[in-house]
C-alpha positions as CSV (number, residue, x, y, z in Angstrom):
1,X,19.9,-11.6,14.0
2,X,20.9,-9.7,10.8
3,X,19.1,-6.6,9.9
4,X,17.8,-8.1,6.8
5,X,16.2,-11.1,8.5
6,X,15.0,-8.4,11.0
7,X,13.5,-6.1,8.2
8,X,12.0,-9.3,6.6
9,X,10.2,-10.5,10.1
10,X,9.3,-6.8,10.6
11,X,7.7,-6.5,7.0
12,X,5.9,-9.9,7.6
13,X,4.5,-8.6,10.7
14,X,3.5,-5.3,9.1
15,X,2.0,-6.8,6.3
16,X,-0.1,-9.1,8.4
17,X,-1.4,-6.2,10.4
18,X,-2.3,-4.3,7.1
19,X,-4.1,-7.4,6.0
20,X,-6.3,-7.5,9.2
21,X,-6.7,-3.5,9.2
22,X,-7.8,-3.3,5.6
23,X,-10.4,-5.7,6.4
24,X,-11.8,-3.4,9.2
25,X,-14.7,-0.8,8.2
26,X,-15.2,2.0,10.2
27,X,-19.0,1.5,10.1
28,X,-18.3,-2.0,11.7
29,X,-16.6,-0.2,14.6
30,X,-19.9,1.6,15.4
31,X,-21.4,-1.3,16.9
32,X,-25.0,0.2,17.1
33,X,-27.0,-2.9,16.3
34,X,-25.2,-4.8,19.3
35,X,-25.1,-2.0,22.0
36,X,-27.7,0.1,20.9
37,X,-27.6,4.0,20.5
38,X,-26.7,5.2,23.8
39,X,-23.6,2.8,23.7
40,X,-22.3,3.0,20.2
41,X,-19.1,4.1,19.1
42,X,-20.5,6.8,17.0
43,X,-18.4,9.5,18.9
44,X,-15.3,7.8,17.6
45,X,-16.0,7.1,14.0
46,X,-13.9,10.3,12.8
47,X,-10.8,8.8,14.8
48,X,-11.5,5.3,13.4
49,X,-12.1,6.6,10.0
50,X,-8.8,8.7,9.7
51,X,-6.4,5.9,11.6
52,X,-7.6,3.2,9.3
53,X,-7.3,5.4,6.1
54,X,-3.5,6.3,7.4
55,X,-2.9,2.2,7.5
56,X,-5.0,1.7,4.1
57,X,-2.4,4.2,2.6
58,X,0.6,2.8,4.0
59,X,-0.4,-0.7,3.0
60,X,0.0,0.5,-0.8
61,X,3.1,2.3,-0.2
62,X,6.5,0.9,-1.2
63,X,8.3,-0.1,2.0
64,X,11.6,-1.7,0.4
65,X,13.7,1.5,1.2
66,X,12.6,2.0,4.8
67,X,15.0,1.1,7.4
68,X,14.6,-1.2,10.2
69,X,13.6,1.4,13.1
70,X,10.8,3.1,11.3
71,X,9.4,-0.2,10.1
72,X,9.5,-1.5,13.7
73,X,7.9,1.8,15.0
74,X,5.2,1.3,12.4
75,X,4.6,-2.3,13.1
76,X,4.2,-1.7,16.7
77,X,1.7,1.0,15.8
78,X,-0.3,-1.2,13.5
79,X,-0.2,-4.0,16.3
80,X,-1.6,-1.9,18.9
81,X,-4.2,-0.3,16.7
82,X,-5.3,-3.8,15.6
83,X,-5.5,-4.5,19.5
84,X,-7.7,-1.6,19.9
85,X,-10.1,-2.2,17.2
86,X,-10.6,-5.7,18.1
87,X,-11.4,-4.4,21.8
88,X,-14.0,-2.2,20.2
89,X,-15.4,-5.1,18.1
90,X,-15.4,-7.4,21.0
91,X,-17.0,-4.7,23.4
92,X,-20.2,-5.3,25.1
93,X,-20.3,-3.3,27.9
94,X,-21.8,-6.4,30.0
95,X,-20.6,-6.9,33.6
96,X,-18.7,-3.3,33.9
97,X,-19.7,-0.8,36.5
98,X,-19.7,1.8,33.9
99,X,-20.0,0.8,30.2
100,X,-19.8,4.4,29.0
101,X,-16.8,5.0,30.6
102,X,-15.1,1.9,29.0
103,X,-16.4,2.8,25.8
104,X,-15.1,6.4,26.1
105,X,-11.5,4.8,27.1
106,X,-11.5,2.8,23.9
107,X,-12.6,5.8,21.7
108,X,-9.7,7.8,23.5
109,X,-6.9,5.3,23.2
110,X,-7.4,5.4,19.2
111,X,-8.0,9.1,19.4
112,X,-4.6,9.6,21.3
113,X,-2.6,7.2,19.2
114,X,-3.5,9.2,16.0
115,X,-0.5,11.6,16.5
116,X,1.9,9.2,17.1
117,X,0.9,7.0,14.0
118,X,0.7,10.0,11.7
119,X,4.2,11.4,12.9
120,X,5.5,7.8,12.1
121,X,3.8,7.6,8.8
122,X,5.4,11.0,7.9
123,X,8.9,9.5,8.7
124,X,8.3,6.5,6.4
125,X,6.7,8.3,3.5
126,X,10.3,10.5,3.7
127,X,12.2,7.7,2.6
128,X,12.6,7.6,-1.1
129,X,11.2,4.8,-3.2
130,X,13.5,2.2,-4.5
131,X,13.7,2.1,-8.2
132,X,12.3,-0.9,-9.5
133,X,14.5,-3.5,-11.7
134,X,14.8,-3.0,-15.3
135,X,11.8,-4.6,-17.1
136,X,13.0,-7.1,-19.8
137,X,9.6,-6.8,-21.8
138,X,10.1,-3.1,-22.3
139,X,13.7,-3.8,-23.5
140,X,12.5,-6.4,-25.8
141,X,9.9,-3.8,-27.2
142,X,12.5,-1.0,-27.7
143,X,14.8,-3.7,-29.6
144,X,12.1,-4.3,-31.7
145,X,10.9,-0.7,-32.4
146,X,14.4,0.2,-33.2
147,X,14.8,-2.6,-35.6
148,X,11.4,-1.5,-37.4
149,X,13.1,2.0,-37.7
150,X,16.5,0.8,-39.1
151,X,14.3,-1.3,-41.8
152,X,12.2,1.7,-42.5
153,X,15.5,3.9,-42.8
154,X,17.0,1.3,-45.1
155,X,14.0,1.1,-47.2
156,X,13.8,4.9,-47.4
157,X,17.7,5.2,-48.3
158,X,17.4,2.5,-51.0
159,X,14.5,3.8,-52.5
160,X,16.0,6.9,-53.1
161,X,19.3,5.5,-54.8
162,X,18.4,2.1,-56.0
163,X,14.8,1.3,-57.0
164,X,15.5,-2.4,-57.6
165,X,16.5,-3.0,-54.0
166,X,13.7,-1.1,-52.6
167,X,11.4,-3.0,-54.8
168,X,12.8,-6.3,-53.6
169,X,12.4,-5.4,-50.0
170,X,9.1,-4.0,-50.4
171,X,8.0,-7.2,-52.2
172,X,9.7,-9.2,-49.3
173,X,7.6,-7.3,-46.7
174,X,4.4,-8.0,-48.9
175,X,4.9,-11.7,-48.9
176,X,5.2,-11.6,-45.2
């Protein structure tokens, strides 16, 4: 598979993960309403917030110039984090011998993965952002503005040397 095709596939996977991660709110991960205060995920809230914030920031970043390897690493991180958050959202504690220990392991998974995710985030934001293609609407504005400047300069020139030409130009402008 060509690099361009792999990059497109990886970007699609990453964008899909971003879309889901951007929908997750840290407060929804507390699960206090379902689990109660003694089993909720309050202890993991700071880790959830900072992990989700990294992905929110990255989802707004221009990834066009990022090579395949760092993209794959971040896509894997996003997929893994999404799976961790789905486990937390689906956690009930029922049928477990020690639900607190299971909850703590889920929190630790998110907390322990943050360093790797933030290191990969740092690698990605080091790549320069590609400059966008020239915007034709700004070119049209520039050309129109230049024509206006030339017309004003012509009027100023002719009004200084030949009042009849300037008068005719001004009459033409006023008719429009």
